[in-house]
RODO-2510 file (C-alpha; in nm, 4 decimals, decimal comma):
residues 135
     n   res          X          Y          Z
     1     m    -1,0702     0,0969     3,2017
     2     t    -1,3483     0,1831     2,9584
     3     r    -1,3151     0,0081     2,6276
     4     v    -1,4271     0,1939     2,3170
     5     t    -1,5563    -0,0193     2,0343
     6     m    -1,6545     0,0773     1,6840
     7     s    -1,7661    -0,0871     1,3633
     8     v    -1,5188    -0,1802     1,0947
     9     e    -1,6659     0,0989     0,8806
    10     e    -1,5867     0,3533     1,1544
    11     f    -1,2394     0,2045     1,1985
    12     l    -1,1775     0,2340     0,8236
    13     a    -1,3104     0,5910     0,8132
    14     q    -1,0716     0,6916     1,0932
    15     a    -0,7770     0,5399     0,9051
    16     r    -0,8714     0,7140     0,5806
    17     a    -0,9085     1,0482     0,7587
    18     e    -0,5321     1,0371     0,8222
    19     l    -0,4456     0,9799     0,4547
    20     d    -0,4370     1,1749     0,1316
    21     r    -0,5593     0,8786    -0,0766
    22     v    -0,4771     0,8649    -0,4482
    23     d    -0,6658     0,7483    -0,7550
    24     p    -0,4970     0,5163    -1,0076
    25     h    -0,3691     0,7970    -1,2318
    26     r    -0,2124     0,9860    -0,9401
    27     a    -0,0572     0,6604    -0,8172
    28     e     0,0962     0,6137    -1,1623
    29     e     0,2371     0,9680    -1,1497
    30     l     0,3921     0,8966    -0,8111
    31     r     0,5313     0,5641    -0,9346
    32     r     0,6904     0,7274    -1,2390
    33     a     0,8397     1,0000    -1,0184
    34     g     1,0143     0,7426    -0,7979
    35     g     0,7436     0,6690    -0,5440
    36     l     0,7317     0,3255    -0,3910
    37     v     0,4287     0,1087    -0,4704
    38     i     0,3827    -0,1651    -0,2125
    39     d     0,1538    -0,4551    -0,3060
    40     i     0,0129    -0,6304     0,0016
    41     r    -0,2178    -0,8638    -0,1938
    42     p    -0,1805    -1,2378    -0,1440
    43     e     0,0352    -1,4214    -0,3957
    44     v    -0,2691    -1,5986    -0,5393
    45     n    -0,4228    -1,2626    -0,6380
    46     r    -0,0990    -1,1360    -0,7898
    47     a    -0,0695    -1,4571    -0,9909
    48     a    -0,4277    -1,4429    -1,1166
    49     e    -0,4601    -1,0704    -1,1859
    50     g    -0,1060    -0,9434    -1,2391
    51     e     0,0899    -0,6670    -1,0721
    52     i     0,1700    -0,3014    -1,1094
    53     p     0,5071    -0,2853    -1,2879
    54     g     0,7852    -0,2074    -1,0427
    55     s     0,5667    -0,2633    -0,7372
    56     v     0,7211    -0,4350    -0,4372
    57     p     0,5189    -0,7236    -0,2930
    58     v     0,5356    -0,7241     0,0863
    59     e     0,3202    -0,9621     0,2860
    60     r     0,0984    -0,7735     0,5267
    61     i     0,2529    -0,9512     0,8259
    62     h     0,5952    -0,8071     0,7347
    63     l     0,4862    -0,4614     0,6227
    64     e     0,5781    -0,2475     0,9241
    65     w     0,9164    -0,4158     0,9659
    66     r     1,0089    -0,3741     0,5982
    67     l     0,8889    -0,0129     0,5786
    68     d     0,9923     0,1364     0,9111
    69     p     1,2094     0,4209     0,7767
    70     n     1,4497     0,3775     1,0690
    71     g     1,4177     0,0040     1,1190
    72     a     1,6960    -0,2504     1,0989
    73     h     1,4848    -0,4793     0,8755
    74     r     1,3638    -0,2204     0,6249
    75     i     1,3952    -0,2674     0,2526
    76     p     1,6482    -0,0371     0,0840
    77     g     1,5697     0,2522    -0,1439
    78     f     1,3348     0,4804     0,0467
    79     t     1,3330     0,7464     0,3170
    80     a     1,0684     0,8894     0,5489
    81     d     0,9914     1,1414     0,2707
    82     t     0,9456     0,8917    -0,0136
    83     p     0,5900     0,8723    -0,1438
    84     v     0,4578     0,5238    -0,0643
    85     v     0,1352     0,3919    -0,2164
    86     v    -0,0031     0,0737    -0,0601
    87     v    -0,2128    -0,1482    -0,2874
    88     c    -0,4554    -0,4255    -0,1989
    89     n    -0,7361    -0,5795    -0,4044
    90     e    -1,0010    -0,3091    -0,3667
    91     g    -0,8610    -0,0392    -0,1369
    92     y    -0,9801    -0,1450     0,2079
    93     a    -0,6922    -0,3306     0,3754
    94     s    -0,4503    -0,0888     0,2105
    95     s    -0,6094     0,2051     0,3939
    96     l    -0,5423     0,0397     0,7290
    97     a    -0,1895    -0,0559     0,6261
    98     a    -0,1065     0,2932     0,4946
    99     r    -0,2355     0,4490     0,8170
   100     d     0,0026     0,2242     1,0115
   101     l     0,2953     0,3286     0,7887
   102     h     0,1991     0,6921     0,8301
   103     r     0,2185     0,6452     1,2064
   104     l     0,5643     0,4864     1,1709
   105     g     0,6925     0,8086     1,0191
   106     l     0,6299     0,7690     0,6457
   107     r     0,4732     1,1131     0,6042
   108     n     0,3793     1,0464     0,2426
   109     a     0,2299     0,7003     0,2897
   110     t    -0,1137     0,6537     0,1386
   111     d    -0,3176     0,3975    -0,0487
   112     l    -0,4753     0,3422    -0,3868
   113     i    -0,8474     0,4168    -0,4025
   114     g    -1,0158     0,1061    -0,5423
   115     g    -0,6980    -0,0996    -0,5144
   116     f    -0,5355    -0,3030    -0,7895
   117     r    -0,8689    -0,3688    -0,9540
   118     a    -0,9262     0,0063    -1,0037
   119     w    -0,5731     0,0346    -1,1454
   120     a    -0,6407    -0,2405    -1,4002
   121     a    -0,9874    -0,1007    -1,4834
   122     a    -0,8237     0,2377    -1,5565
   123     g    -0,6163     0,0698    -1,8280
   124     l    -0,2843     0,1342    -1,6557
   125     p     0,0107    -0,1019    -1,7096
   126     v    -0,0113    -0,4495    -1,5587
   127     s     0,2648    -0,7095    -1,5612
   128     a     0,2374    -1,0835    -1,5080
   129     g     0,2829    -1,2030    -1,1533
   130     p     0,3555    -1,3209    -0,9012
   131     t     0,6834    -1,1601    -0,8068
   132     p     0,8108    -1,3239    -0,4882
   133     a     0,7282    -1,1171    -0,1799
   134     v     1,0079    -0,9506     0,0130
   135     p     1,1017    -1,2024     0,2825
***
């Protein structure tokens, strides 16, 4: 078997090619319209920098199980059609995570360009954290 390798930049570019990524203002529109904002940042970052109001913290290791639209361990309140915006610190890990959710059947899964830090820099609402992550 021939093994294909690529750089992390190529891997990231492939993931992003599958997504319709959103800027902070579009993410806020989606959030206000009932979209699900999933925060995959570590608790220490959420404690230090705050959180997007109403976001749901899900540890990256649990993400696919909590957001499989047909899974037995999924969190309530969303369907395969719900817009889902994944947020990390700066918009790198979230691209990979959103691509994985897209492949699980969340057609409207994407990520936040620039991550939480771009959200905060845009002057959008931030609440104190950390909210406990979904177990």
